[in-house]
Backbone bond lengths (Angstrom), bond angles and torsions (degrees), N, CA, C in turn:
res aa  C-N    CA-C-N  psi(-1)  N-CA   C-N-CA  omega(-1)  CA-C   N-CA-C  phi
1 M - - - 1.445 - - 1.530 107.86 -
2 K 1.305 117.72 119.71 1.455 122.06 -179.34 1.521 109.98 -93.35
3 M 1.332 115.35 129.33 1.460 120.25 178.81 1.518 108.76 -94.78
4 T 1.323 115.96 139.99 1.453 120.65 -179.63 1.508 109.67 -116.42
5 N 1.325 115.78 157.25 1.465 122.80 177.87 1.527 113.29 56.42
6 E 1.312 117.36 28.82 1.450 120.91 178.57 1.522 109.00 -124.56
7 F 1.307 115.17 154.22 1.450 121.21 177.51 1.519 109.26 -61.29
8 N 1.320 117.50 129.25 1.450 122.82 178.33 1.519 107.56 -115.81
9 L 1.314 117.21 110.07 1.452 122.53 -175.60 1.526 111.93 -59.70
10 F 1.328 118.15 -44.24 1.458 120.75 -179.63 1.523 111.47 -60.48
11 D 1.338 115.82 -48.42 1.464 119.15 -179.40 1.526 111.20 -62.87
12 S 1.325 116.57 -37.33 1.465 120.58 178.61 1.530 111.07 -64.13
13 I 1.323 116.58 -43.28 1.471 120.83 179.24 1.526 109.91 -66.03
14 K 1.324 116.49 -43.84 1.471 120.78 -179.71 1.527 110.47 -60.78
15 T 1.319 116.63 -48.09 1.466 120.92 179.14 1.520 110.28 -61.51
16 G 1.326 115.87 -42.50 1.463 120.44 178.82 1.514 112.46 -60.82
17 M 1.317 116.86 -41.54 1.471 120.69 178.60 1.525 111.09 -65.63
18 E 1.321 116.16 -42.10 1.466 119.93 178.40 1.527 110.56 -62.58
19 E 1.343 116.54 -43.67 1.465 120.33 178.43 1.527 111.24 -66.15
20 A 1.323 117.63 -37.45 1.468 120.75 179.44 1.527 110.64 -63.60
21 I 1.318 117.12 -39.45 1.466 121.03 178.40 1.528 110.00 -65.78
22 E 1.335 116.33 -46.12 1.468 120.19 178.39 1.527 110.61 -62.54
23 F 1.331 117.34 -40.16 1.466 121.86 -179.89 1.530 110.27 -64.17
24 S 1.341 115.78 -43.62 1.471 119.30 -179.19 1.528 112.35 -66.77
25 K 1.328 117.41 -25.98 1.462 121.94 177.69 1.525 111.54 -86.00
26 G 1.336 116.21 -3.79 1.456 120.23 -179.19 1.517 113.75 82.16
27 E 1.304 116.74 11.80 1.459 121.14 -179.29 1.527 112.29 -82.86
28 L 1.327 116.99 -15.16 1.474 122.43 176.92 1.519 108.60 -124.23
29 K 1.335 116.80 139.35 1.465 120.33 178.54 1.526 111.12 -84.67
30 S 1.319 116.57 -24.94 1.460 120.57 177.55 1.522 108.87 -146.94
31 A 1.309 115.77 160.10 1.461 120.88 179.52 1.523 109.53 -133.89
32 K 1.302 115.98 142.34 1.459 122.51 178.42 1.530 109.04 -76.15
33 V 1.321 116.67 141.11 1.461 121.73 178.29 1.523 108.59 -116.83
34 D 1.323 115.97 122.74 1.460 121.84 173.98 1.520 107.56 -109.24
35 R 1.308 116.05 133.36 1.457 121.01 175.96 1.521 108.12 -112.79
36 V 1.308 116.04 129.49 1.455 121.86 179.10 1.518 107.70 -112.10
37 T 1.318 115.73 125.57 1.452 121.02 177.87 1.521 108.31 -113.18
38 I 1.298 115.85 128.38 1.462 121.01 177.92 1.515 107.37 -109.98
39 L 1.315 115.18 122.22 1.455 119.68 -178.68 1.517 110.53 -65.69
40 P 1.330 116.96 146.94 1.468 119.71 177.19 1.531 110.39 -61.56
41 I 1.304 115.38 152.85 1.458 120.46 179.27 1.523 108.80 -75.99
42 R 1.315 115.07 126.52 1.461 120.40 176.97 1.520 108.99 -75.75
43 R 1.308 116.65 142.26 1.463 121.77 176.99 1.527 108.90 -96.96
44 Y 1.325 116.84 125.57 1.450 121.69 -177.43 1.520 110.91 -99.51
45 G 1.331 115.30 133.11 1.457 122.24 177.64 1.514 111.41 -94.62
46 K 1.316 115.26 177.33 1.468 120.76 -174.25 1.522 113.27 -58.61
47 E 1.323 118.15 -41.90 1.467 120.10 -179.37 1.527 111.44 -69.16
48 D 1.337 115.83 -38.03 1.474 120.13 177.76 1.525 110.76 -59.97
49 I 1.319 115.80 -45.90 1.465 121.38 -176.41 1.529 110.18 -65.07
50 K 1.316 115.66 -44.94 1.466 119.93 179.27 1.530 110.54 -61.58
51 T 1.327 116.94 -41.60 1.468 121.01 179.27 1.519 111.22 -63.22
52 I 1.330 117.27 -44.58 1.474 121.12 178.92 1.527 109.77 -60.78
53 R 1.334 116.58 -45.98 1.467 120.63 179.96 1.523 110.99 -61.71
54 Q 1.324 116.50 -45.87 1.465 120.13 -179.25 1.521 111.49 -65.84
55 N 1.337 117.23 -36.85 1.476 120.16 176.43 1.520 111.65 -62.76
56 K 1.326 116.69 -28.59 1.468 120.91 176.14 1.516 111.01 -80.75
57 G 1.349 116.97 -11.30 1.465 120.64 -178.93 1.509 112.46 69.39
58 M 1.342 116.68 32.80 1.464 121.03 -175.76 1.523 111.21 -111.61
59 S 1.329 114.48 147.05 1.457 120.25 170.21 1.528 107.87 -73.53
60 Q 1.317 116.47 167.74 1.464 119.00 177.02 1.527 111.01 -61.22
61 R 1.327 116.59 -38.25 1.472 120.50 -179.05 1.528 111.23 -63.80
62 I 1.322 117.31 -47.86 1.473 121.03 -179.21 1.532 110.42 -66.87
63 F 1.319 116.86 -41.77 1.468 121.14 178.59 1.527 110.07 -60.46
64 A 1.335 116.51 -42.70 1.466 121.20 178.68 1.528 110.67 -61.60
65 Q 1.323 117.22 -45.61 1.471 120.59 178.99 1.521 110.65 -61.10
66 T 1.325 116.02 -40.63 1.462 120.66 -178.42 1.524 111.22 -64.78
67 L 1.331 116.87 -40.26 1.462 120.83 -179.44 1.528 112.97 -83.11
68 G 1.326 116.87 -11.61 1.463 120.21 -179.84 1.519 113.07 79.66
69 V 1.336 116.01 30.93 1.465 121.22 176.84 1.524 108.34 -126.42
70 S 1.317 116.64 173.05 1.463 119.71 179.45 1.528 110.67 -82.16
71 K 1.324 115.51 160.33 1.467 120.85 176.27 1.530 109.51 -61.62
72 K 1.323 116.48 -36.56 1.470 120.39 178.57 1.533 111.37 -62.22
73 T 1.326 116.73 -33.37 1.463 120.76 176.91 1.526 110.21 -64.12
74 I 1.342 116.71 -46.70 1.466 120.62 178.46 1.523 109.56 -62.14
75 E 1.317 117.39 -43.45 1.470 121.25 178.33 1.529 110.55 -58.15
76 A 1.322 116.41 -44.06 1.473 120.96 -178.96 1.527 111.13 -67.35
77 W 1.321 117.68 -40.81 1.468 120.86 177.48 1.516 110.22 -61.21
78 E 1.341 116.16 -46.12 1.461 120.28 -176.76 1.528 112.21 -72.93
79 A 1.316 117.30 -22.51 1.463 120.70 175.92 1.531 111.07 -86.27
80 G 1.323 115.92 -14.53 1.459 120.33 -179.01 1.519 113.91 81.50
81 T 1.344 117.34 13.45 1.464 119.98 179.48 1.529 112.35 -86.67
82 S 1.334 116.67 -14.15 1.465 120.73 170.77 1.523 107.12 -148.33
83 N 1.317 115.41 167.49 1.464 121.10 -176.06 1.519 110.48 -125.46
84 P 1.324 116.67 148.59 1.463 119.63 177.81 1.530 111.62 -63.55
85 S 1.333 115.39 150.97 1.465 121.14 175.40 1.521 109.46 -73.25
86 G 1.322 115.97 174.95 1.455 120.41 177.46 1.512 112.76 -57.17
87 T 1.333 116.47 -44.37 1.462 120.84 179.74 1.523 111.17 -63.52
88 A 1.323 116.50 -44.63 1.467 120.52 179.20 1.530 110.33 -65.06
89 N 1.329 117.57 -38.61 1.462 120.49 177.14 1.524 110.95 -61.75
90 R 1.329 117.32 -41.10 1.470 120.25 179.51 1.529 109.83 -65.29
91 L 1.318 117.07 -40.20 1.461 120.58 178.12 1.528 110.80 -65.54
92 L 1.329 117.46 -40.61 1.465 121.04 176.04 1.530 110.35 -61.87
93 E 1.332 115.79 -37.56 1.466 120.13 178.09 1.528 110.76 -63.29
94 L 1.322 116.36 -43.65 1.464 120.14 178.02 1.524 111.11 -61.41
95 L 1.328 116.16 -40.80 1.463 120.11 177.61 1.523 111.96 -65.31
96 E 1.313 116.26 -37.77 1.459 120.08 178.75 1.535 110.50 -66.74
97 L 1.316 116.55 -38.59 1.459 121.20 -179.61 1.521 112.64 -75.08
98 D 1.329 116.57 -32.59 1.462 121.05 -176.02 1.524 109.00 -140.64
99 N 1.312 116.26 93.19 1.465 122.32 -176.03 1.527 113.15 -62.26
100 E 1.315 117.81 -16.44 1.468 121.67 -177.20 1.532 113.24 -105.70
101 I 1.322 118.04 10.66 1.465 120.75 -174.23 1.531 112.66 -59.69
102 F 1.335 117.77 -39.65 1.469 119.78 -179.57 1.523 111.33 -66.18
103 E 1.321 116.42 -39.25 1.459 119.88 178.84 1.526 111.07 -70.26
104 R 1.313 116.64 -39.89 1.463 121.10 -178.36 1.523 111.82 -59.15
105 Y 1.312 116.91 -36.81 1.461 120.87 -178.54 1.521 112.25 -102.16
106 S 1.326 116.22 17.77 1.476 123.48 176.11 1.522 113.49 56.51
107 I 1.319 116.75 30.91 1.462 120.70 173.18 1.525 108.36 -77.67
108 V 1.326 115.05 -35.94 1.456 122.22 176.65 1.521 107.37 -125.99
109 E 1.320 115.55 129.98 1.455 119.98 174.84 1.518 107.85 -115.46
110 H 1.314 115.71 128.58 1.455 121.35 -178.33 1.514 108.77 -108.79
111 Q 1.325 115.97 124.81 1.460 120.89 177.92 1.521 107.97 -126.39
112 A 1.308 115.82 127.36 1.459 120.78 177.74 1.517 108.97 -103.67
113 T 1.305 116.25 134.86 1.452 120.56 175.30 1.522 108.49 -129.21
114 I 1.291 114.94 152.57 1.459 120.64 178.83 1.524 106.94 -115.35
115 T 1.308 115.53 126.48 1.456 120.13 175.75 1.516 108.00 -117.08
116 S 1.284 114.21 152.15 1.452 119.20 -177.71 1.515 110.06 -136.84
117 T 1.305 116.47 140.99 1.452 120.76 175.26 1.516 110.76 -94.49
118 A 1.339 117.06 -2.50 1.465 121.83 -176.71 1.527 112.17 -64.50
119 S 1.308 118.20 -30.77 1.475 120.63 -176.10 1.522 112.72 -83.93
120 R 1.317 118.15 -2.02 1.485 121.02 -178.61 1.472 112.19 -78.49
């Protein structure tokens, strides 16, 4: 999926390198400077993780499958006997910021059906 009209870090770095080379050769009188700041990774505790999972309306098993970890991992995180890695913390942060991120990118598809015993 290609994103348009958004900041592209790779393209920015590539352009910056090209401009830096031209600047060092004297081919440019000035060069644009872009500064990229990456926020520190937040560390999520057991209550935070449980709240995020419950806000998604997921069981521990489904949440584990969605994150690509085992159910035992989710159980341990929520019990506080182990902690998520940096990558898992960043993913939890994304989920906290955007509760619909998995659905938006079709990682999770939710289908509701109604069944009735009245017609039996």
